[in-house]
N, C-alpha and C positions, 0 to 999 in steps of 0.2 A: 883402632877407631870403632865407635859404635855405629850401628846402623838403626834406622828407623824401621820398627816391625810392627805387626798387627796380629798377635797371637789371639786365637779364639777364646782362650781362657787364661787367666792369671793366677793359677793355683801353685804358687811358688814353693809350698811345702808347709803343711801344718799337721798336727796330730789327728789321728783318726778317733772319732767318738761313735760309740753305738748308743743312740738314745732309746731308751725304753719309756713307753707311754701306755696308757689304757685306751682301748677301744670302747665304743659305747656298750657292747655286751659284756664288759669286764675282762675280756681277754687281753694279753699283752701284744704290744707291737713293737718291733725292733728296727731301727734304721741307721745304717752307717752314714757318717757324714764327716767332713773335715773343715767346714767353714765356721771355725769356733776360736774364740780367744778369750783369755782370762785377765781380770784385773782384780786383785784382792780376791774376795770370795764371791765375785760376780762373774758371769760368763755370758758373752754375746754369740747367739747362734744365728747363722745365715741360712734360711730355709725357703723352699718353695712355698708359697702361700697356700696352695691347695693340696699339699702333701698330707698323707694321713698322719703323720707325726705332728705337723703344724696344726691340724685340725684338733687332734687330741690334746695338745698343749694348750691351745687357746680355750678349749672347753673345760678341761680339768685344772689347768694351772699347776700340773705337777709333772715330773719327769725324773729320770735317773740318767746322768752322763756317765757311761761305762767306757774307760779308756783301755782298749787292748794293747797288749805289748807285741813285740815282733812274732812271739810264738803263737798268737791267735790269728795270724794272717789268713790261713785258710778258711777259718770260720767267717771272718769278715768278707771274704770274696764270695762265700756261698750266699751271703745276704745281698750281694751286688745284683742290680737288675731285677729285684723283687720290690713289690709295692703292697701295702696293706690296703690300698683302695680297690674295692672289688671291680668297679668299672674303671679300667685302666685309661687314662687320659691318652688322647691321640699322640700327643708328643712323647710320652713314655713308651707307648706301643711302637713308635717308629725308632726308638733306640734299644728295643728289645726287652722291655721290662714285662714281668708277669706278675699276676696276682698270687700272693701266698699268705694263708690265714695264719699257719703255725710257723712264725719266724724262728722261735727257738729251735723247733724240730729241724727245720731246713738247714740251720746253721750248725746243729750239733752242739748247742749251747744249753745251759741249765739256769732256771730262774732261783733266785733267793729273795726271801721277803725283805722289803725295806723297813726302816724304823719310823720314818716320819712322812712318807708319801706312799700312795697306792701302788704305783708301778713297781715291778720287781727290779732287783739288781741282776747283773749278769755274773754268775759265779766265777767264770774263767778269767774275768778281767781284773788285773792287779789294782786298778783304781775304780772306785765306784763313788759318785758324787750325787746324792740325793738333792733335788733342786725344785724351787717354786718359781713360777713366772712372775716377774715384777713389772713388765711392760713390753710393748713391741712398737716397732716403727716401720712404716711401709716404705720400701726402697724404691727409688725412681719415680716418686710421687708425681713429679712434674713432667714426666716423659709419656706421651700418650701411647707409645707402643709398649713400653716396658712396665707401666703402671699396673699394680695389682699382681705381679708375678712372684714378687719375693718380699720376705719380711726379715727384719733384725729384731731378734727376741732376747730380751734381758732376763736371765734367770739368776736367782740367788741360792747359793749352795747352802745346804743344811749339813747333815752328818757327812763326814768323809770317811770312807772305808778303804783301808790299804793293806795290801799283802805285806806281811812282815818282811818278806824277802827283799823289798825295795826300801825299807827303813834304814837310816844312817845308824851305823853302831853307836849305841849309848844314848840315842835321841829317839823319843817316842812321837815326836812331832815334826821330824825332818825326813824328807825324802832324799835318798842318796842318788844323785844324777848318774853316778857311775854304775848304779844297780838297775835303775829304771830305764828300760829299753822300749820307748814308745814306738808304735806303728806310725809311720809318717806317709802321707799321700802327697805326691808331687806331680803334677800334670798328668793325673789319672793312673800313675804308677805307684806301687808300694816300695818304700824304702825303710831303712833303720838307721839309727844314729851310730857312728863309728865310736868305739869305747875310748874313754879317758878324755880329759879336758884338752882342748886344743892349745889353749893360751891362758895364762893366769889373768883373772878378772878382777879389776879394782872394785866393781860393783858387788862381786862376791864376797868381799870383805865386810860388807855392811851386814850386821846381824839380821838374820831373818825376822826376828821378833819385832824389829822397829816397823815393819810393814803390817803388823797384825791389825786386822779390821774389826770393828764392833760386829760385823756379821758373824764372826767366829763364836761369839758369845750368844748371838741370837739363834744360831744353829743348834744350840743346846736345848731342845724342846722335849717335852714329854712324849715318849715313843708312842707311835699310832697304835690305838687299841683295836 
């Protein structure tokens, strides 16, 4: 029998994303998050409205979505409870956050130049998605208490950079789910995926190319000079 419950959070489990953006002075900011989902070459990001990442993304309209594997869990945890906002908001102070200017340094990660956007990619992440902001939506806009706290931001993916180790043999444009081991956040805890498919999938028999979006072609732009 089910019971009626009131969990404080409903983070049932999604991949961790390290978002890289540029600060006003041109330095890079990194922020780990997991409120993200994809549809085609579009991604929706759920972020606090006044976080440094959100401010940077709204101002520059550019970012990189870096997806760490299970191997990068320690680096992601070193970024936890850090913020790029120099005057740490009271709510974050109460949760133990501290200001860190050099996010790459504190995490032990390394930047690589992107091709079409200014923010750098994270070298250690097997998946790096350059992206541009297409729009945003204020969440809880009709709630007097929650209004203004969070935004849902739609970004469009441009070049996709993948580690060869996660590609399907014989396919340059397919990721092998048996090789890709994403880092998962579930109720504030880190998890990985068990190896091998649990059950045959009818949906998996549909050729991936049938889902190809026009955004794939739009992503082929002249490299940033």
